[in-house]
N, C-alpha and C positions, 0 to 999 in steps of 0.2 A: 583467491577464494580461501577462506579460513578452513582449518582442519575440521571444525564442527560442521560447517556447511558441506564440505566434501563428503563427510561420512554421514550426512543427515539421514539418508534412506535406511541405513543400518540401525542408527540410533532410534529412528521413528518406529521401525519394525520391532525392536526390542522393547520400546515403551508400550506399544500395543500389547505385546505378549505378556509383559509384566502386569499391565492392567487387567488383562484377561485372567491370568492365573491367580492374582491376588483377589480379584472380585469373585472368581470361581470359589475360592476357599472361604474368605471372610464373610461374604454376603450369601453366595449360593449354598455353601455347606453349613456355615454356622447360623446365619440369620434365618434361612428358610428350612434348615434341617432340624434345628432344635424343637420347633413345635411338633414335629413328628413323634417326639418322645414324651410329650406332655401327658398323654393319657396313661402312660406307664407309671409316672409319678403319682397320678390321681389314684390308680388302682393299687399300686404296691405300697405307697406310703400314706394313703388316705387323705391326701391334700385336696383342697377344693380347686375348682377351675380358676377362681380369682387368685389363689395362692400361686399356682403354677405360672400364670401369666404375669404375676406381679414381679417375678425375678427380672424379666425383661423391662418392666415398667420402672422399678426402683433403680435399677442399674443405669438406665438412660437418663433418668431424672437427676441422678448424682453426677454421672460422668460427663454428660453433655454440657451442662452449664459450667462445670468446673474446668473441663479440658477442651471443649469445642473451639472456642476462640483462641485459646493458647495454641492448639494444634495448627490452626490457620496461620497464626503469627509465625510459628516455627517454620512452616512451609514457605511463607513469603520471604523470610529472612535467610533460610539455609537450604531450601529445596525440599522436595518430598521424599527422597530416597531413604534417608536414615530413619525417619519417622515410620515409614512403611515397613521396614525390616523389623523394628521393635513391635509394631502392631501385629504382624504375622506370628511372631513368637508368642506374644501374650494371648492371642486368640486361640492358638493351638493348645496352650497350657490350660486355658479355661475349659475347653471341651474335655480334656483328660480329667481335670478336676471334677467336672460335673458328673462324670461316670462313677465317682465314688461317694457322692453326697448321700447322707441319710437324714440330715436336719435342714430346716429352712434357712438357718443362719449360714451354713456352708453353701447351700444352693444360691443364696443371695451374693455371697462373696465371689463365687466363681462366675456368676452372671455379671458382676461388676467388672471382673477381668475381661469377660467377653465383650462388654460394651467399650472398655478402654481399647481393646484390640481393634474393634470396629472403627472407632474415631481415628486411631493412629494409622491403621493400615487399610481402611476401606475406601469408600467413595472419595473422601476429601483429598488425600494425596494423589489418588489416581486421576481425579478430575484436573488437578493443577498440572500433573505430569503430562497428560495428553494435551491440555490446552496450550502448554508451553512448547510442545514439539510440533503442533499442527496449527494451521491457520485456515486456509480455504477448505481443507478436507476434514475439519474438526468434527463435524457431525458423523461422518463415516467412521473416523478413528474411534470416537466415543462409542458408536454403535457396535463396532467389532469387539472392542474391549469389554463392553457390557454384556456381550454374549456369554461371557464367563459366568455371570450371575444366572442366566437362564439355563445354561448347560449344567452348571453345578447344582442349581435348584431342581432341575429335572432328574438328575441322576441320584441325588441324595435320598429321596424317599425309597427308591428301589434298592440302592446300596444299603441304606439303614435297615430296611426290612430283611435283606439277606444276612446282614451282620448280626441283627437281633436273633434271627433263627439259629445262627452258628455260635454266637458269643453271649447272648443275653443283651438286654438293652444297655447295661452298664459297660460291658466290653465293647459294644458297638460305638458308644460315645468316645471311649478312649481311642479306639482305632481311627475314628474320624478325625480326632484332634491331631494325631500323629500324621495322618495323611495330608491334612491341611498344610502343615509346615513343610513336608517333603515336596508338595506340589508348588507352593507359592514362593518359598524362600530363595531358591537358586536364581531365578530371573531378577528378583529385587536386589540381589547382591551385585549384579553386573550392569544393571541399567544405569545410564548417565543422567545427571541432572539436566533439565531443559535449559537452554541458553536464554539469558536476558530476563529471567523472572525475579531474581533476588532483588529485594528492596533494601539497599544499604543505608537509606536515610530514614530513620524512625520518625523524624519530624514531618517530612514530606508524606510518609506513609500514613501517619495519623491524620494529616490534613485531608488527604484524598479519601480516607475512610469516613471521616466526619462529613464530607460532602455527600457521600453515598447515603449516610444515615439521615440526611436532611431531605432526601427525595422521596415523595410518596410512592414511586415505583418500587422502592425497596420493600416497603411494608405490604404492598399488594402482592409482590412476588413471594414474600415470606408467608403471608396468609394463605395464598393459593397452594403453596408447597406444603405447608403444615396440614391443611385440610385434606389434600389428596393423599399425602403419605400416611396420615392418620387413618384414612378410610381403607387403603390397601393393607396397611399393617394390622389394623383391627380385624380385617377379613382373614388374612393369612395366619394370624396367631390363634384364631378361634375356629378355623374351618375344620381341622381334624377332630377337635373336641366335639363339634357339632355333628359331623358326619358319622363318627364312630359311636359316641355315647348317646346321641339323641336320635339319629336316623338309623343306626344299627348296621352301617356298612362295614364290611370286613376290612382288616388291615391291608390286605392285598389290593382291594378295590380303591381304597382311599390313597394308597401309595401311587396307584396308576393315575388317579384323578389329579393329585398334586403334581405329579410329573407332567401331566398334560398342561396344567397351568404354566409351568415353567418352560415347556416346549413352545406354548403360545407366546411366552415372553421373548423367546429367541426371534420369532417372526416379528414381534412388535419392535424390538430393538433395531433389527435390520431395516424394517420399513420406515420407522420414525427417524432413525439416523439418516437414511437416504433423503427423506422429505425435509429434514431440518437443514440440509445443504441447499435446498431448492425453494422451499416455501418460507414465508415469514414464520419464525420460531413460535411466535405467539399463537398462530393458527394451528401449528402442529401440537402445541401444548393443549389447546382447546379440544382437539380431536381426542387426545389421550384421556383427558379428564372426563369427556363425555362417554367414552367407552367404559371407564371405571364406574361412573354413576349408573349407567344403564345395565351393567351385568351383575352388580352386587345383589339386587333383588332376585334375579334369576337363580343365583347360587343358593339363596336362602329358601326359595319357594318352588323350585323346579319339581313338578309332580312325578317325573320319570327319570331314570338314569340317563337315557340318551340326551334329554334336554339339560340335565345337570352337567354332563360332560361337555356339551356344546357351550354352555355358559362358562364353564371352566376354561375352555380354549380361548374364548373371546375376552374373558377377564385377564387371561395371561397376556394378550396383546397389549391391553392398556397398562398392565403392570410392567411390561417390558420397557415401555417408553417413559414411564413416570419418573424414575430416578435419573435417567439419562438426560432428559430434556431440561432439567433445572439448571445445571451448570452452563449449558449452552445458552439458555435465556439470560442468565446472570452475566456471562462474558459479553454477550451482545449489548446488554443494557449498560454495563459498568466498566468493561475492559478487563485486562489481565492483571494489572499491577496490584489490585486489591482483591483478586479472586480468591486467594487462600483465606484471608480474613473474612471476606464476604461469605464464602461457603461455610466457614467455621460457624458464623452466626446463624446462617440459614439451616445448616445441618443440625445445629444444636436445637433450634426451634422445631425442626422435623423430628428430632429424637424425642423431644417432650411429647409431641403428638403421637409418635409411634409407641411411646411408653404408656401414656395415659389412656388412649382410646381402647386398646385391646383389653386392658384391665377393667375399664368401665363397662365394656360390652360383656365380659365374663361375669362381672358383678351383677349386671342386670339379669343375666341368665340364672345365676344362683338365687336371686331374690324372686324372680317371676316364674321360673320353671320353663321359660321359652326364650329362644333367641330372636323373636319377632321385633321387639323394641330395639335390640342391639343392632340388628341388620338394617333397620330403618334409619337409625342414627348414622351408620356407615354410609348409606346412600345419600343422606342429606349432606354429610360432610363433603362428599365428592362433588355434589352440585355447588356447594359454597366455594370450593376450589375453582371450579370453572367460571363462576361469576367474578371472582377476584382476578383471574387471568384475563378475562374479557375486558377488564378495566385498565390493564397495563397499557402504557403509551408505546408508540413506535420509538425505536432507538434514535437518539439524536446523533448527528455526525460526530460530535465530540465523544460520544460513548463508544464508538466502534474502535477496534484495535487497529493501529497502523499496520500496513502490510508487511513492514520490515520487522515487526516485533516478535514474530515466531517463524520457525522454519517451515517452508511450504512443502 
């Protein structure tokens, strides 16, 4: 028995912990935490809703296409660890910088850094790290690690509200950036690269990726992923603006509701990860997308707070499974050897959707004076994602990963 195999349980546990802590910080705190500050930029600096959501949009439109596939190639060739370390540092710096901005140009610059940190240290390297260390229990491992997003996202509105009360919104942003690095960096420094993932043959790697790009299943997966990620991203980026500025909810009530969404996402990740190891992943994906499509209209039109909070919890369940199920489906359809590059392409496409849709929804609100058309668009996108997933084929035997390719 090799040293790696003998120490596999310890390495697997550290890989899950690393995934949990980095996703807690880079996605839970940065991605879901920043929209909590949007209304402060609107009120204090006089920016429009479209302007404050355009930082996320423009940064992902630039960073995703330029660095998404490159990041996937680096992960496939050299492993995810070093890229993850760089991403954590850059993402922390971005939040510290956003705490001091007074101009749109500075706002966009630090949002670019935030997007770069997300690409380098967020879902992409973590998905490959966990897929490499786990095989039969991959869904469970991914579900546990992705709890970091839910827990981080659930805590950050409450923590941000308390920090804003104590330090102001600028001091709160700086404090969160420093905390992100302190939480995520230590585990990333010690985690081991997964065995058997590095592709040392660029020619063979290019050939296998070209085969993936010739298959209709790739485009169905990308379309379904883009549509659903666009719908949840558009909802989360605009929800606080809608609830505070349009519906008049207090900061404390909205913080509680946003935390409830992310608590729901914890349940969603646990349940969907468990189901993904037992059901066809396509069916699990359909359940997730159906929940998202059904709950967005409720968030927009709930006539009472109890119904609004119920819709938030249910939306959180769908949100929890959304990001997690995509790499599981991709690994089942296409295998591990091209997973880094494949997810680099898919996550780049997702980043475009996650960038454009929130800004489009905010722009519709600025022009029409209501979020009705925007939330209708979001629900329609979720339905489109479900239709694309329903058309995915069953995995062929050649697509599945051999049992010896990852540590069990």
